[in-house]
C-alpha positions as CSV (number, residue, x, y, z in Angstrom):
1,M,21.8,30.8,31.0
2,N,21.8,33.8,33.4
3,F,22.4,37.3,32.2
4,A,22.4,40.6,34.1
5,T,20.4,42.5,31.5
6,L,18.3,39.7,29.9
7,E,15.6,37.3,30.7
8,I,15.1,34.1,28.7
9,T,12.0,32.0,28.7
10,R,11.2,28.9,26.6
11,D,8.2,26.8,25.7
12,N,8.0,23.1,25.0
13,H,8.1,23.6,21.2
14,G,11.6,25.1,20.9
15,V,10.6,28.8,21.0
16,A,12.9,31.0,23.0
17,M,11.8,34.4,24.2
18,L,14.8,36.7,24.7
19,W,13.7,39.7,26.8
20,M,15.8,42.8,27.2
21,N,15.3,43.6,30.8
22,R,16.4,47.1,31.6
23,P,12.9,48.7,31.8
24,D,14.0,51.6,34.0
25,V,16.1,52.9,31.1
26,H,13.9,51.7,28.3
27,N,16.3,48.8,27.5
28,A,19.0,51.2,26.3
29,F,22.3,49.7,25.2
30,N,25.3,49.7,27.5
31,A,28.4,47.5,27.4
32,Q,26.7,44.9,29.5
33,L,23.6,44.6,27.4
34,I,25.6,44.4,24.3
35,A,27.8,41.6,25.7
36,D,24.8,39.8,27.0
37,L,22.9,39.9,23.7
38,S,25.9,38.6,21.8
39,A,26.4,35.7,24.3
40,A,22.7,34.9,24.4
41,C,22.3,34.8,20.6
42,Q,25.3,32.6,20.2
43,A,24.1,30.2,22.9
44,L,20.6,30.0,21.6
45,D,21.8,29.5,18.0
46,A,24.0,26.6,19.2
47,D,21.2,25.0,21.3
48,E,19.7,22.1,19.4
49,T,16.5,22.3,21.4
50,V,15.8,25.8,20.2
51,R,14.0,26.2,16.9
52,L,13.5,30.0,16.8
53,M,14.0,33.1,18.9
54,V,11.7,36.0,19.6
55,L,13.5,39.2,20.7
56,A,11.4,41.5,23.0
57,G,11.7,44.2,25.6
58,R,10.4,44.5,29.1
59,G,8.6,47.7,30.2
60,K,7.3,50.4,28.0
61,S,9.8,50.2,25.2
62,F,11.5,47.7,23.0
63,S,14.8,49.5,23.1
64,A,15.5,53.2,23.2
65,G,18.9,52.7,21.6
66,A,22.2,53.6,23.1
67,D,22.5,54.7,26.8
68,L,23.7,58.2,26.3
69,N,25.9,58.1,29.4
70,W,27.6,55.1,28.0
71,M,28.0,56.8,24.6
72,Q,29.4,59.9,26.3
73,A,31.9,57.9,28.3
74,A,33.0,56.0,25.1
75,G,33.5,59.4,23.3
76,N,35.7,60.6,26.1
77,A,37.9,57.5,26.2
78,S,40.9,56.9,24.1
79,F,40.3,56.2,20.4
80,A,41.4,52.6,20.9
81,D,38.9,52.0,23.7
82,N,36.2,53.9,21.8
83,L,36.7,51.8,18.7
84,A,36.7,48.6,20.8
85,D,33.3,49.5,22.2
86,A,31.9,50.3,18.7
87,D,33.3,47.0,17.4
88,K,31.4,45.1,20.1
89,L,28.1,46.8,19.1
90,A,28.7,46.0,15.4
91,A,29.6,42.4,16.2
92,M,26.5,41.9,18.4
93,L,24.2,43.1,15.5
94,R,26.0,40.8,13.1
95,T,25.7,37.9,15.5
96,L,21.9,38.5,15.7
97,A,21.5,38.9,11.9
98,G,23.7,35.9,11.2
99,M,21.8,33.4,13.4
100,K,20.9,30.2,11.6
101,K,17.6,30.0,13.3
102,P,14.6,32.3,12.5
103,T,14.3,35.4,14.6
104,I,11.3,37.6,15.3
105,A,11.4,41.1,16.7
106,R,8.4,41.8,18.9
107,V,8.2,45.6,19.0
108,H,5.5,47.0,21.3
109,G,6.9,50.5,22.0
110,A,9.9,52.7,21.1
111,A,12.6,51.2,19.0
112,L,15.0,54.1,18.5
113,G,18.6,54.2,17.2
114,G,20.1,50.8,18.1
115,G,16.6,49.5,19.0
116,M,15.6,50.1,15.4
117,G,18.8,48.3,14.4
118,L,17.9,45.2,16.5
119,A,14.4,45.1,14.8
120,A,15.9,45.4,11.3
121,A,18.5,42.7,12.1
122,C,15.8,40.2,12.9
123,D,14.3,38.1,10.1
124,I,10.8,39.2,10.9
125,C,9.4,42.3,12.7
126,L,6.0,42.4,14.2
127,V,4.7,45.6,15.9
128,S,1.9,46.9,18.0
129,G,0.1,50.2,17.2
130,R,2.3,51.9,19.9
131,A,5.5,51.0,18.2
132,V,7.7,53.9,17.0
133,F,11.0,53.8,15.2
134,A,13.7,56.4,14.4
135,T,17.3,56.6,13.4
136,S,17.7,59.4,15.9
137,E,21.5,59.6,15.9
138,V,22.0,62.9,14.0
139,R,20.2,64.7,16.8
140,F,23.1,63.8,19.0
141,G,25.8,64.6,16.5
142,L,26.2,61.0,15.6
143,I,25.3,58.7,12.7
144,P,23.5,55.3,12.5
145,S,26.6,53.6,11.5
146,A,26.6,50.1,13.1
147,I,22.8,49.7,12.5
148,G,23.0,51.2,9.0
149,P,23.5,48.0,7.0
150,Y,20.4,46.3,8.6
151,V,18.2,49.4,8.3
152,L,19.3,49.8,4.7
153,R,18.5,46.2,3.9
154,A,15.0,46.7,5.4
155,I,13.9,49.9,3.9
156,G,16.3,50.7,1.0
157,E,18.7,53.4,0.2
158,R,16.2,56.0,-0.9
159,Q,14.2,55.9,2.4
160,C,17.4,55.8,4.4
161,S,18.5,59.0,2.7
162,R,15.5,60.7,4.4
163,Y,15.4,59.1,7.8
164,F,19.2,59.0,8.5
165,L,19.2,62.8,7.9
166,T,16.0,63.9,9.5
167,A,15.8,61.5,12.5
168,E,12.0,61.7,12.1
169,R,9.8,59.3,14.1
170,I,8.3,56.4,12.1
171,D,5.0,55.2,13.5
172,A,3.8,51.6,13.3
173,A,1.7,52.0,10.1
174,R,4.5,53.8,8.3
175,A,7.0,51.1,9.4
176,V,4.8,48.5,7.7
177,A,4.5,50.6,4.6
178,L,8.3,51.1,4.5
179,G,8.9,47.3,4.8
180,L,10.6,47.7,8.2
181,A,7.8,45.8,9.9
182,H,5.9,42.9,8.4
183,D,2.6,43.3,10.3
184,M,0.9,45.5,12.8
185,A,-1.4,44.5,15.7
186,A,-3.7,46.9,17.5
187,D,-2.3,46.2,21.0
188,E,0.1,44.0,22.9
189,A,-2.5,41.2,23.3
190,A,-3.0,41.1,19.6
191,L,0.7,41.4,19.0
192,D,1.3,38.3,21.2
193,A,-1.4,36.5,19.2
194,Q,0.4,37.4,16.0
195,V,3.8,36.2,17.4
196,A,2.2,32.9,18.4
197,E,0.6,32.5,14.9
198,L,3.9,33.2,13.2
199,T,5.9,30.8,15.5
200,R,3.5,28.0,14.6
201,A,4.1,28.7,10.9
202,L,7.9,28.7,11.4
203,L,7.8,25.5,13.4
204,S,6.2,23.7,10.4
205,G,9.3,24.3,8.4
206,G,12.4,22.1,8.4
207,P,15.2,23.6,10.6
208,E,18.0,22.8,8.2
209,A,16.0,24.2,5.3
210,Q,15.3,27.4,7.2
211,A,19.0,27.9,7.9
212,A,19.7,27.2,4.3
213,A,17.0,29.7,3.2
214,K,18.6,32.4,5.3
215,D,22.0,31.6,3.8
216,L,20.4,31.7,0.3
217,L,19.0,35.2,0.9
218,R,22.4,36.5,2.0
219,A,24.0,34.9,-1.1
220,I,21.5,36.3,-3.7
221,A,20.6,39.7,-2.4
222,N,21.7,42.6,-4.7
223,R,23.5,40.3,-7.2
224,P,23.0,40.2,-10.9
225,I,21.2,37.1,-12.2
226,D,24.1,35.8,-14.2
227,D,25.7,32.4,-14.9
228,Q,27.5,32.3,-11.6
229,L,24.3,33.0,-9.6
230,T,22.1,30.5,-11.4
231,A,24.8,27.8,-11.0
232,D,25.0,28.6,-7.3
233,T,21.2,28.3,-6.8
234,A,21.1,25.0,-8.7
235,R,23.9,23.7,-6.5
236,R,22.1,24.7,-3.3
237,I,18.9,22.9,-4.1
238,A,20.7,19.8,-5.4
239,Q,22.6,19.6,-2.1
240,L,19.5,20.1,0.0
241,R,17.4,17.6,-1.9
242,A,19.9,14.9,-0.8
243,T,19.6,15.6,2.9
244,P,17.7,13.4,5.4
245,E,15.5,16.3,6.3
246,A,14.4,16.9,2.7
247,R,13.8,13.1,2.2
248,E,11.7,13.1,5.3
249,G,9.7,16.3,4.3
250,L,8.9,14.9,0.9
251,A,8.0,11.4,2.2
252,A,5.8,12.9,4.9
253,F,3.9,15.1,2.4
254,L,3.3,12.1,0.1
255,A,2.2,10.0,3.0
256,K,-0.1,12.7,4.3
257,R,1.5,12.8,7.8
258,P,3.5,15.4,9.8
259,P,7.2,15.5,9.1
260,G,9.5,14.4,11.9
261,W,10.4,17.9,13.0
262,V,6.7,18.6,13.7
263,A,6.0,15.1,15.1
264,G,9.0,15.4,17.4
265,D,11.5,12.8,16.1
266,G,14.0,15.4,14.8
267,G,13.2,15.3,11.1
268,Q,14.9,12.0,10.3
269,P,13.4,9.5,7.9
270,T,10.9,7.2,9.5
């Protein structure tokens, strides 16, 4: 896969690194980057050799959000064209958030506006001490609309009611305290070590189970624990227990051996 604004690297264990590669503009969004991110996420999610994806940024920043020249041009276009551009941004974030495979945001610098949205749309966010976030849109007469659902999911309505309105900068330690980031490393070397440790943990899990766990979270979030929900959770575990992956995982544990997805035979019964 070749993309004008991205660089993709892979290792032999199924870890794909998706690098935003517009360092001269701090990986700011434009129409091309949005299209490339959508296509890359779809392709990596469909690739059976990929187990998980790490999203990162080349240069000094993770992503400084929207390219303001692109935003200005969209605002000066017809409403239909303006809306089409906004739809593509919203669809890209949904594609990222909806991936079946685990996703990690590796945030080493600024993640502003849409960059904060990317970090929030990933399953896990790891940051260096230099990381800084903001929903900065109101400073430009805009709102964090497309990224709003993902930031809200990450930090909650009460915190959003502050940061959506003030556009204050959120440093790395505060991001961890808010729940936006899961862990903070002192510098980029330590951040890469954290990413490597986390990828090892993720690779120990069954890929079908991880996809099902992500779907479970979407199904149970913000729902009352009622008869319908409990029946749904019972159905999900009953269905999963009958899969070849689950049979292999349980058999491997009882036999004190690695499961197939770790040993490299795809997780099928041995």
